[in-house]
N, C-alpha and C positions, 0 to 999 in steps of 0.2 A: 509649949504652945508653938505651933508652926506658923511660919509667915505666909501670907497670901499676896500674890502679885497680880496686878491688873494693868491693862493698857489704858492710857489716858488719851482721849481726844479733846480737841478744842484748847489745847495749851499752847498759845502763840507766843508767849513771852516768859521770861525767866521769873518775873513777878507773879505770874499765874501759878507757877509751881510752888512757890512760897506760900501763897494764898491758899492753894488746895491743901498743902501739907498742914498748915495751921488749922484749917477748918476741920479736917479728918481727925487730927489729934484731940480736938474738943469734943468729939463724939463719945457717948458712954460706951464702955467696952473696948475702946481702942487704947492699947498700952503703948504702942509706938507706931509712927508712920513716917515714911520717907518717900519723897517725890524726886525721882531722877528726871530732870527737865530734859536733858539731851536724849535720854533713852526713852522718854515718854512712858514712863512706868511708875506705878504706885505700889509700894511694899507696906503691907499693914500687919502688925502683930496684935492680936486680941480676939475678942469674941463677937464683935460687930458683924452683922449679916452684910451680904452684899447689897441687899435692898437698902439698908441704912446708908452704906457708903455711896451708893449710887444716887440716893436722894439729896445727900449733902454736896456731892460733886455737881448735880444738876443745878442746886441752889446757887452755886458759885460759877455757873456758866460752863461747866465741863461735863464730860461723860466718861464712864468707865466700861470696860469690856473685859470679860474673864479670859479671853484669848490673849494673855499678857505678851506672849511671843508668837510672831508669825512663824508657823512650822515649816513653810516652804518659801523658796525665793519668790514664787508667784504670789503668794499671800502677802509677803513683805512689800512687794512692788505695788500691789493694789490697795494697800492700806492708805489712809488719807495722807496726801503729800508725798507718796512714794515716787512713782514714775509719771504721775498725772501732771498736766500743764497748769500754769497759774490760774487760768480762768476757771478750770474745773475745781481747783483748790478754793478759790474765792467762793464759788457757788456751793461748796460743800459745808460752809459754816452759816448758821442762822443769822449770827450777828452781821456778817458781811452781806448776806442776801438782803437783809432789811436796810442796811446802809446803802446798797446800790439801788434799792427801790426808792429810798428817800432822795438819792441823787437824781434819779429819772424824774421824780415829781418836781424837785427844785429846778431842774433844767427846763421843764415844761413851763413852769412859772416865769422863769427869767425871759425865756424866748418869747412867750406870748406877751409879757409886759413890754418888751423891747419893740414888738410889732404894734403896740398900742391896742391889743386886744383885751387887756385886763386893766382894771382901775387899781390904784395903789393898795386899797383894802383888800381886794381879792388876791392880789399877788402876795401880800404879807400872810394871808391865810394859807395860800398854797406852800409858802416857804415854812410856815410854822408847822403844817401838816408833815411836810417833808422832814423837819427836824424831829418831830415826835416819832415818826416811823423809825428813823435811824437811831434815835437815842434811847428807845425803850430797852433793848437788851443790854446796852451799856449802863443804863441807869439801874436796872435790875441787879446786874453784877455788883455795881458800886454799893447799893444799899445793902445787899446780902453780905458783902465783905465787911461792911461797917457793923451790921447786926450780928453776924456770926463770930468774926474775928477781932471786932472792936478796933479796926484799923482802916485808915483812909488808904484806898488804893487808887491806881491811876484812873479807873473807870469813874470813881466817885469825883475826882478832880475835873475830869471832862465834863461830867454832868453838871457840876457847879459852874464850870466856866461857860457851858452852853446856856444855862438858865440866867446867868449873869448878863450874857450878851443880848438875850432876849429882852431883859429888863431895860437895858440902855438903847433898845431899838435896833440892835444889829442882828436882826433875824436871819438874814442871808449869810452873814459871817458865822453865826451859831451853827447853821446847817453845814455850812462848809467845813468847819473844824471837826464836827462829829463824823461827817462822811470821810474826810481825810484820815482821821484817827482810825476808824474802823478798817478801812482799805490798808492803811499803813501797818496796823497790827497783823492783818492777813499776810501782807507782803513780807514782814519780818518772820512770821511763822513758816511761810513757804521757803525762805532762804535757809532757816535753821533745818527744815526737813531735808534740804540738800546735804547738809553735814550729817544728819541722822542716816541718810541713805548710804554714805560711806561706811557706817558702822554695820548696816544691815548686809553689805556686801560680804562680811565675814561669815554670816549666817549662810549665805548662799553656797559656801564651800562645803558645807556638810553633805556627805552623800546621803541619798534618800532610799535607795534600794541596793540590793546585793544579790548575786547568784550563789545560793548555798548549795554545797554538795552533800548528798547523803552517803550512806555507807557502800551503796552500789555505784556511786559515781554519777548519779542523776542530778540534774540542776533544777532548782526551784527558786524562783524570784521572790525574795522577802524583803520586808523594810530593814534598812540598815540598823535602825534602833532595836530590832529584834534579835540581832546576833549576840551569842553568848560566848564565853571563853571556851575554846576547844573546837568551835565550828570551823569548817573548811569552806572557803569560797573561792570561785574562780574569777579572775580579773582580766578581762580582755584588753586588747590594744585601745588606748584612748579613753578607757574608763577610769573613774576615780576609785582608789582603794577604800572600801567601805568601813574598815576599822583597823586599829593597830594590830599588827600580827607578824608572823615569821614566814618567810617564803618556804614551802616545803617542796616545790618543784617549779622550774621554769627560770628563765633569765631575761631581763629587760632593763632598759634605761628608764628610771623613774624621775618624773618632775616633781621635785620637793619644794618648789617656790612658794606654794600656798602656806607652808609651815616655815621654812627657813629663809625664804627670799633668795635662794640661790638661783642664778640666771641659767645654769646648765643642768641637764638631767644627770643623775648619778646611776652608775651601773649597780644593779642589785641581782643577786642569784640565791640559790638554795642556802638557807641558814641565815640570811641577812634579814634585818628588821625592816618593815614598811609601816607607814603611818597613815591614819585616815585622812582623807582629803587630798593625798598626793595623787598625781595622774600617772597611769602606767603608759609606757611607750609602745614599741611595736611588738614585743613578746606577749605571751600569755602566762599569767602567774597563778599558781595555786597557793593560797595563803591560809594559815592557821591563825585564827583570832586569839589574841593574848590579853585583850582588855575589854571590859563591857563598854557599851556605847557611851554611857555617861562619863566613863573614866578615860576614854582615849585622848590622845594628845590634842586633836582639833577641838574636842569638847571642853578640855581644860582651857585652851586658848580662848575660846568664845566666852567662857565663864569669867576668866580673868579680865578680858576686855570689858565686859559688862560691869564687872565690879569696879574696875578702874575708872570707867566713865562716870559711875555714880558717886565716886569718892571725890569730895571737893578739894581743890587745891588751896593752899593757905591764902593766896590772893583772892580766891573766890569767896572764901569764908569772911575775909575781912570786908569785902565789898558788900556781901549780903548783910552783915552787921551794920555797915554804914547806911545802906539803903533803907533798913528798918527804922532808923531815925531821921533819915534825910527827908522822906516825903511829908510826914507830919510836921517836921520843922519848917519846911518851905511853905506848907499850908498855913501855919501860924504867921510866917512872914508875909504871905500875900494878904492875910487879914490886916496885919498892921499896915501894910502898904495902902490898902484901901481906905483905912479909917484914920490913921495918924496925921497924914498931911492935911486932909480937910479940917480935922479937929484943932490941930496945933497951929497951922499956918494958913488957914482959910483957902487952901488950895481947892480947885474944883473937883467935886466927887464924880459927877457925870462928865461926858464929852462935851467940849465947847467948840465953837468955830475955829478957835486957835490950835486945837489939838485934843489928844485923848485925855480924859479925866483919870483920876487915880483908881477908880473902880476898874476900868478897862485895863489899866496897867497891872492891876493885881490879878485880873483874869488871865492876862498873857503869862504872867509869872507862874500861875497855876499850871498852865499848859506846858510851860518850859520845865516845870518840876518833875516831869515824867522821868524816872531813872532807868527806863528800858535799856538805852544804849549802854549805860554804865554797867547794869547788872549782867547783861548778855556778853559784854566784852570778854570776860575770862573763859566761861564754860565752853563756848564755841571753839575758841583758840586751843584750849587744853585738849578737847576731844579730837581736834584735827591733828594735833601733835601725836596723840596716843595712837590714833588710827593709822597715820602715816608710818609710824614705827612698826605697828602690828603687820601691816602689809609686807614689810620687809623681814619678818621673822624675828622682831624685837618686841618683847612684852614689857611694858612699863606699867607697873601696878599702881596706878593713880597719879593724879595731877601734882600731888605733894612731892613724889619722887622724880617727876618730870622737871618741877621747878628746881629741886635740889641738884639734879644732874646739870642743870643749866648754870648752877653756881660753883660747880667743882673747880678746885684749884690744883689738885693733885690726884694721880692715878697710881694705886699699888696693884701689882699683878703677881699671882702665883706663878712659879716656874713651870712645873710639870703639868702638861696639858693645856697651858694657856700661851706662854711664849714658845714652848716646845710642843712637839707632836704628842708627847705622852707615851711614846712607844720606844723604850730603850733598846739599843742594839749592841751586841758584842763588836768592839772595834779592835780587839787584840787579846791574845793570851800567850803565855810564855812560861815554860818550865825551867827550873834551876838546872836541869840536866840537858838543856837545849845545846845541840852541837853547832848551831849556826846554819844548819842546812834549812832552806826554805820549806822543805818537806820533812820537818823534824818529827820523828816518831814519838819522842818524849812529850812534845807540845800537843800531838794529837791525843796521846793517852790522857794528858791532863784534862783536855776539853771533854773527852769521852766520860771520864769518871764524874765530872761535874754534870754532864747531861744525864747520866744515869740516875743521880739523886734528884736533880731539879725537875725532871719530868713528872715527878710526884707532887710538885708544888704548883700553886696558882699565882705566886708572885710575878710581877711583870719582868723582873730580872731572870727568873727561872725560865720563862718563855723565851727570852732572848738568847739563853745559853742553848736550849734545845734547838732553836732555829738555827743557830750558828753551827751546831754539830751536824744538822741535816744537810746544811749547804756544803760542809767540808766532806768531800767524798772519802777521804782517807780515814775519817774518824768513825769508829764503831763503838756501841755502848750497849749494855745490857740494862736490866731493871733492878733498881736498888730495893733492898728490904729494910725493915725497921726504921723507916724514914721519920724523923722527928723535926718539926719546926722549932726554931729557937727565935721568937719574935724580937725584932729589932736588932738581931745579931746575925743569924744565918740559918743553915739547915744542916742536918747530919743523916747519915744512912749507912747501910753495909752493901758493898758491891763486890760480888764474887769473893766473898770472904774477907774483904779488906774494909776497915772502918774509915769513912770519908766524912770530912767536915768542911763545909764552905761557909765563909763569913766575911763581914766587913773588915776593912783594914783596921779600924778602930778597935773592933772586937779582938782581932789577933794581937794588936799591940798591947792590949790589957791582959790577955789571958793565954796567948799562944806564941811563945818567943819564936822569932824567925830571922833570917839573915839580913844584914844591911843592904845587900843587893836587892832583895825583895822590896824592902822599904824604899829604896832609891827608885825602883821601877814604879811603885805605887804613887810616890810623891810626883814623879814626872808626869804620869798619866793624869793625876788630879789637877796638876798645874795647867793642863790642857783642856780642863773642863770635864774630865771623865771620872767615873766612879770605879773603885777597884775592889774586887773580891779576892780573897786568898783561899787556897785549897790545901788541906792537910790529909794525909793518908798514912795510917799505921804509925802515927805518932810524929811524922816528919811533914813540915810545911814545903810542898813541892813547887808552887808556883803562883801565878796571879792571872786574873781575867779582868780586863777593863771594859766598861760599858760607857756609852754616850747616848743622850737623848737628842734626837734631831730637832734643830730649830725650825719653826714654821717659816716658810719661805717669805711670808709677808710681815714677820715680826718687826724687823728693822724699819720698814716703811710705815708701820702703825705707830711705832714709838716716835718716829720723826713727825708724823702727823700730830701726835699728842703734844709734842714740843712746839709745833707750829701754832698750836691752839694756846700756848703759854702755860702749859701744865708741867708740873714736876712729876717725874716717874720714879717708881721704886719696884724692886722685886723681892718677894718674900718666899723663902724656900727652906725646906728641911735639909737640903743638900750642904755639903761642906763649903767653906768660904772660897776656896780657890776656884772650885768649879762654878760656883754661883757668879764670881767676879769676871771670870772668862766669858761666860754667856752674856752677862750684863754689858760687858765692853763690846762684844760683837754686835749687839743690837742698839747700843747707845742709851741704856737705862741709867739714870742719875745715881740712885742710892740702892744698896743691896742690904738685905737682913737675911742672913744665912744660919744654918743649923738650928731652925725653929721647929718646936713642936706646935700642934694646932692652937694651944693656949697662948703660946709665945707670940704666934702671928697676930692675935687680937691685941696684945700689948704693943706689938710693933706698929699697928695701924694707929693706935692711940698716939704714940710718939710722932708718927709721921703726920698726923692731922694736927698735933700741937705746933709742929714746925711750919706747915704750909697751908693750913685751912681746910676748907670742905674737901673731903677725900672720898673717892670711889674705890671699892676693892673688886677686882676681877679674879674669879676663881672657878672651881667646878660646881660650886653650890652644894656640895655635900661634905667633902674632907675639909673644906675651907669655911664651914659654917660659922665658927666663932669669929673669924676675921670679917665675913660678910656682914655679920650682925653688928660688929664694932664700927664698921665704916658708916659714913653718912649715907652712901648708896652702895649696896651690894649687887654686883653684876655676875650672873651665872653664865659660864661659857658652855656651849653645846648642851642646852637644857632639853632638847627634843627627846621625848620619851622617858624622861626622868621626873616623876612627880615631886620628889624631894627637892631637886635643883629648882623647879618652878616655884615651889612653895617657900623655899628658903630666901631667895634673892628678891631684891626690889625690882631689878631689871633682869630679864632672862633673854639671852641670845640663843634662840631655839636651834640654830645651826652651829657649826664649829668655825664660823667666819669671824676672825678677830678683827677685821677691817670694818666691821659694823660698829665697833666701839667709837672711833672718832666721828663717824657720821652721826651716830645717835647723840653724842655730846653736842655737836654742831646744831642738830635739830632742836635739842633742848634749849640751847642758847637763842636760836632764832624764835622759838615759841615764846620764850620769856620777853624777848624784844617786842614781839607783836602784842603781847599782853600790855606791856607798858605803853606802847603806841595808842592802843584802843582806850586805855584809861585816861591817857593825856588828852586825846582827842575829845572824848566825852566830857571831861571837866572843862576843857577849853570852850566848847560850844555852849555849855551851860552858862558859864561865866559871861560870854559875850552876850548872849540873848537875855540874861538877867539884867545886864547894864542897859541893853536897848529897851527892855520892858520898862525899867524904871525911868528911862528918859522919855518914854512914850512913843518910840520910833518902831517898835516891834508890833505888828498886827498878830491877831489870833491864828489866822490861817498860816502866816509865815512861821510862826513858832511851831505849829504842828509839822509843816513841811520840814523844817529844820530838825526836829526830833525823829521823825520818820527816816529822813535821810541819814542821820547819824547812826540810827540803829542798822540800817542796811550797810553802811560803810564799815562799822565795826564788825558785823557779821561777815561780810565778804573778805575783809582783812584778815579776820580770824581764821578763815579757811585756807590761808596762804601756805601753812605748813604742808598741806597735802600736795600743792604744786611745787613747793620748795625742794622737797626730797628728790623729785624727779629731775629738776634742774641741776641739783647738786650731784647727782649720780652721773649725769651726762657731761658735767663740766670737766 
């Protein structure tokens, strides 16, 4: 059974989302329902019709639309709360329109009474009318929530508080608290929409059209979503690449910032891959599409961001559970406050000339009970953190991983492709028959034999051998025959009638005796961080070729940044101990685990975590899958264009920029600190006003002002991660 997704309007607070979710779940035919508050979406599994769902949503004061996702940036901006102003937003909600109408009616009554144009009875009548106009949608929502979900919601609490205020003769105050509450809810919703807008900006990156080429070379403008694998498109200067593909002709600098967050364009030419949403520079590119629209890199990013924003962080789940019992508990407390002091201590139930009675204090407590600020404190902050990371080419797959990343105490890194470039190069070769001449013919023959065999292999070391032979002008080589790969050991073949075997030093030590001189050469190279391969021809081991992987230029500074954050570092590699320790020493890594198979890396991660605490593993997302899964947080490097890498890791660095790692950890820590600030502020305000209410010092309208103000404070504070990243990058 497929899921149906709908766009939700009228959802101005986090409690609204939980209320709608519970109400939809109670419908016949609904197997599951989930409301994403920040995404303003409802996902339903089951056979219930749209009409049934819409009727239930309307009963709870919300509305559903089948266009769950605005398909263009323009549609996204014109959706409620997009780019519109606050006044437009206020007038777009029935609840707020009626509250404003009530406010106008109350203002007329107060002004005319002050001018002596109305008697007290008529003034009270106008104020009561204003209250009724403003409270109708609020009361309807409160009663519906109680009837449908069997739960007191904030609207019901406000309705009770307003009715109680009228009973004790505070009609003006009753009207004021209802009007302030409605306007405050709208203001909170508008502020949250600003956070939602930052998410919609990702959708705006998706190209909408493309110029498709037919077999005759004619151009036709089509929808980007209509492109299929094998189509050829032309991308002019300044245009967005409409889909993932390979350049078949042309050269240009491509701005990959929308995907990787890189600040500078990257040169791309024939044979290079380009990605949907990246921006072409000055040249004209002809691109062959290699992925369907729904599978391209940008579509996967958007989908993952949507999924991550819908996934609740542990703190948010805890607060939601707390809020579910908090509101009814405070309602019972308010009832006890109103009844017990008058019954047990003969305290005044109604107001007296000396101060507020216990009924008024209980009503103030009801108003203060609103959990909006507490419930909204986490989701806005988490979404801001996720969006800030996504804008810089870092995908964090949910609030849980963001929070865990903020608690990381240690970072383990794969060597090849993470702290090194992942492109080994030949750094030396030597024949036993070397005469010491810099232009040694025996050494050139050794490299030529190796290149003849290795050109038939796809192994990275094979490519390095062939590249070295092509750079060395004196080296010539033919094509080997009968080439056979020896997995984990080497490769063999026949070159011009000679049997040639190339393999690792360990393999030769075990199966192919060779001279002490060669062993000495190999050990010296390995001590310098190189890897050595030996070559045997016609039964004799002739010489050695050494390889080294180039360190990333920023590897040492990244490790230093991690240490500055108080993190322990480790390197995991299948390379031999000497080479691994040499590289680790060069960049300052604390611990080395060498000679590891993929399964061994997972065990090493567990040992490292047992020693240091919450651990992140950084690797390529495919070869390091066991280690990424074993770590508390798996971080995939260079995940752009690799579905496996994006799906394997908890965090994906879309580009090949290792410097994003410490920045992302700092962002995660900052986001966690903002969450804690918001929760502390919310609880502190509730506690202060509860004490004031019990003392009789808090008025109803002041309580509403405080609650609305705190909701705005935590929402605004929760959006700080969006601004923090910019300031951190410029620092």
